[in-house]
C-alpha positions as CSV (number, residue, x, y, z in Angstrom):
1,G,6.7,-13.7,-8.0
2,Q,9.3,-15.4,-5.9
3,F,12.9,-14.6,-7.0
4,Y,15.0,-15.8,-4.1
5,K,14.4,-17.1,-0.6
6,D,16.5,-18.5,2.2
7,D,16.1,-18.6,6.0
8,R,16.8,-14.8,6.3
9,L,16.1,-13.2,3.0
10,D,13.1,-13.2,0.7
11,L,13.1,-11.4,-2.6
12,H,9.7,-11.4,-4.4
13,L,7.4,-9.2,-6.5
14,S,5.4,-6.4,-4.9
15,V,2.2,-5.1,-6.4
16,S,-0.1,-2.2,-5.4
17,G,-2.1,0.5,-7.0
18,S,-4.8,3.2,-6.8
19,I,-8.3,3.7,-8.1
20,P,-9.3,6.3,-10.7
21,V,-10.5,9.8,-9.7
22,D,-13.3,11.7,-11.4
23,S,-12.2,15.3,-11.0
24,S,-15.8,16.5,-11.7
25,N,-16.9,14.8,-8.5
26,N,-13.9,16.1,-6.5
27,T,-14.2,19.6,-5.1
28,A,-10.4,20.1,-4.8
29,R,-9.7,18.9,-8.4
30,R,-12.8,20.3,-10.2
31,G,-11.7,21.6,-13.6
32,M,-8.5,19.5,-13.7
33,P,-8.0,16.2,-15.7
34,D,-9.2,13.0,-14.2
35,L,-6.7,10.6,-12.7
36,D,-6.3,7.2,-14.2
37,P,-5.9,4.2,-12.0
38,T,-2.3,3.3,-11.3
39,L,-0.5,0.0,-11.1
40,E,2.6,-0.2,-8.9
41,I,5.0,-3.1,-9.5
42,G,8.5,-3.9,-8.4
43,P,10.8,-6.0,-6.2
44,N,10.3,-6.4,-2.4
45,L,13.2,-7.5,-0.2
46,T,12.1,-9.0,3.2
47,V,14.8,-9.4,5.9
48,M,13.8,-11.8,8.7
49,L,15.0,-10.5,12.0
50,L,13.4,-13.0,14.3
51,R,11.5,-16.2,13.6
52,S,9.7,-18.7,15.9
53,D,6.7,-21.0,15.7
54,T,4.4,-18.2,17.0
55,M,6.1,-15.0,15.9
56,H,7.9,-13.4,12.9
57,L,9.6,-10.0,13.0
58,S,10.9,-8.7,9.7
59,L,11.8,-5.6,7.7
60,R,10.3,-5.1,4.2
61,F,11.8,-2.9,1.4
62,P,9.5,-2.7,-1.6
63,V,10.4,-0.4,-4.5
64,R,7.7,-0.1,-7.1
65,A,7.5,1.6,-10.5
66,V,4.1,3.3,-11.0
67,I,2.2,3.1,-14.3
68,A,-1.1,5.0,-14.9
69,T,-3.5,3.4,-17.4
70,D,-7.1,3.3,-18.4
71,L,-6.3,0.2,-20.6
72,S,-6.3,2.3,-23.8
73,H,-3.0,4.0,-22.9
74,A,-0.3,3.7,-20.2
75,Y,2.4,6.0,-19.0
76,D,5.1,6.1,-16.4
77,V,4.3,8.4,-13.4
78,G,7.3,7.7,-11.2
79,W,8.2,5.3,-8.4
80,V,7.5,4.7,-4.7
81,F,9.5,3.3,-1.8
82,Q,7.7,1.9,1.2
83,P,10.0,0.4,3.9
84,Q,8.1,-1.3,6.8
85,I,8.7,-3.1,10.0
86,N,6.3,-6.1,10.2
87,V,5.4,-8.4,13.1
88,D,3.1,-11.4,12.8
89,F,1.8,-13.5,15.7
90,Y,0.5,-17.1,15.0
91,D,-1.9,-19.1,17.1
92,R,-1.6,-16.7,20.0
93,F,-3.9,-13.6,19.9
94,P,-6.8,-13.6,20.4
95,G,-6.7,-17.4,20.5
96,P,-5.6,-20.6,18.8
97,G,-5.8,-20.5,15.0
98,W,-5.8,-16.7,14.8
99,N,-3.1,-14.8,13.0
100,L,-2.4,-11.2,14.0
101,G,-0.1,-8.8,12.2
102,F,1.1,-5.3,12.4
103,A,3.1,-3.2,9.9
104,A,4.3,0.4,10.1
105,G,6.6,2.6,8.1
106,P,7.1,5.8,6.0
107,L,6.4,6.3,2.3
108,F,8.6,8.0,-0.2
109,G,8.1,9.0,-3.8
110,N,9.8,10.9,-6.6
111,K,8.8,14.3,-7.9
112,R,6.8,12.9,-10.9
113,Y,4.7,10.6,-8.7
114,H,3.8,13.3,-6.2
115,N,2.9,15.8,-8.9
116,Y,0.6,13.2,-10.5
117,F,-1.6,13.3,-7.4
118,Y,-0.8,16.7,-5.8
119,G,0.6,19.0,-8.4
120,V,-1.5,21.9,-10.0
121,A,-0.3,23.0,-13.4
122,P,-0.5,26.7,-14.1
123,Q,-3.4,26.3,-16.6
124,F,-5.5,24.7,-13.9
125,A,-4.8,27.3,-11.2
126,T,-7.7,29.3,-9.7
127,P,-7.8,32.0,-7.0
128,E,-8.7,29.2,-4.5
129,R,-6.3,26.7,-6.0
130,P,-2.9,28.2,-6.8
131,A,-0.3,26.5,-9.1
132,Y,1.8,24.0,-7.2
133,E,4.7,21.8,-7.9
134,A,5.4,19.0,-5.5
135,G,8.9,17.8,-4.7
136,G,10.2,14.3,-4.2
137,G,10.9,12.7,-0.8
138,Y,8.9,11.9,2.3
139,A,5.2,11.1,1.6
140,G,3.7,10.4,5.1
141,M,3.3,7.4,7.4
142,Q,1.2,4.3,7.3
143,L,0.2,1.9,10.1
144,I,-1.8,-1.4,9.5
145,A,-3.2,-4.1,11.8
146,A,-4.7,-7.3,10.4
147,L,-6.4,-10.3,12.0
148,S,-7.4,-13.5,10.2
149,K,-8.3,-17.1,10.8
150,H,-8.5,-20.3,8.7
151,Y,-11.4,-22.6,9.4
152,P,-11.8,-26.1,7.8
153,S,-14.0,-24.7,5.0
154,Y,-13.6,-20.9,5.1
155,W,-11.4,-18.0,5.9
156,V,-12.2,-14.7,7.7
157,G,-10.1,-11.6,8.1
158,G,-10.1,-7.9,8.8
159,F,-7.8,-4.9,8.9
160,M,-7.5,-1.4,10.3
161,R,-5.3,1.2,8.6
162,A,-4.2,4.7,9.6
163,D,-2.5,7.1,7.2
164,T,-1.0,10.5,7.8
165,L,0.4,13.1,5.4
166,S,1.8,15.3,8.2
167,G,5.3,16.4,7.3
168,A,5.0,15.2,3.7
169,V,6.8,17.2,1.0
170,F,3.5,18.0,-0.6
171,E,1.7,18.8,2.6
172,T,1.1,22.4,1.4
173,S,-0.5,21.4,-1.9
174,P,-3.9,23.0,-2.4
175,L,-5.2,19.5,-3.2
176,V,-4.5,18.3,0.3
177,R,-7.7,18.9,2.2
178,Q,-7.2,16.2,4.9
179,K,-3.9,15.0,6.4
180,D,-5.2,12.0,8.3
181,A,-7.3,9.0,7.3
182,F,-8.5,5.9,9.0
183,S,-10.0,2.8,7.2
184,V,-11.3,-0.6,8.1
185,G,-12.2,-3.7,6.1
186,I,-13.4,-7.2,6.5
187,A,-13.4,-10.2,4.1
188,A,-14.4,-13.8,4.0
189,S,-13.8,-16.7,1.6
190,Y,-15.3,-20.2,1.3
191,I,-13.3,-23.2,0.2
192,F,-15.4,-25.2,-2.3
193,S,-13.0,-28.0,-2.8
194,R,-9.4,-29.1,-2.0
195,S,-6.8,-30.9,-4.0
196,S,-6.0,-34.4,-3.0
197,N,-2.3,-33.5,-3.1
198,R,-1.4,-31.2,-0.3
199,V,2.0,-29.5,0.6
200,N,3.2,-27.7,3.6
201,V,4.1,-24.0,3.1
202,D,6.3,-22.0,5.4
203,E,4.5,-18.7,5.8
């Protein structure tokens, strides 16, 4: 997915997505259609602000088209823009060999994208869930911290992520039941074999 790269600019492919939602198991959406999983794909321009052997500071500007699909059909549900400031520390915290990264930034989406998740069509309105049409624009804020380390035969990593919908254009949607979320995750991988031909990669 690399389109262009020099010492300051990096243009490559950005991919994200969402998992499906079964409305029958969701109190806020009960009686509404299920949500198909989405695939987000588009270009990401990274602008390097500061680079050293132990630290990178950059701005990221991913713009992604969003496609909803259950593999039997697919349809366009809008686009998202997620600018971020990103800082990575190498071999410093909490010790040699560890990589620590932070990213933060707002999210934006168009009207069609926001209504896919937060809109309530008139035919699905109830006394507790009035009809609602979301607008396009600001969609909240996201903050992420990640820590990882490569060992000779395996890799370990973890992350913490905080999201807030406070101030989002769809904040008043009856489908919004919680404005703040916090998640954590850990992962590990084992290296079974290595190629005899190795190259150096500038991360």
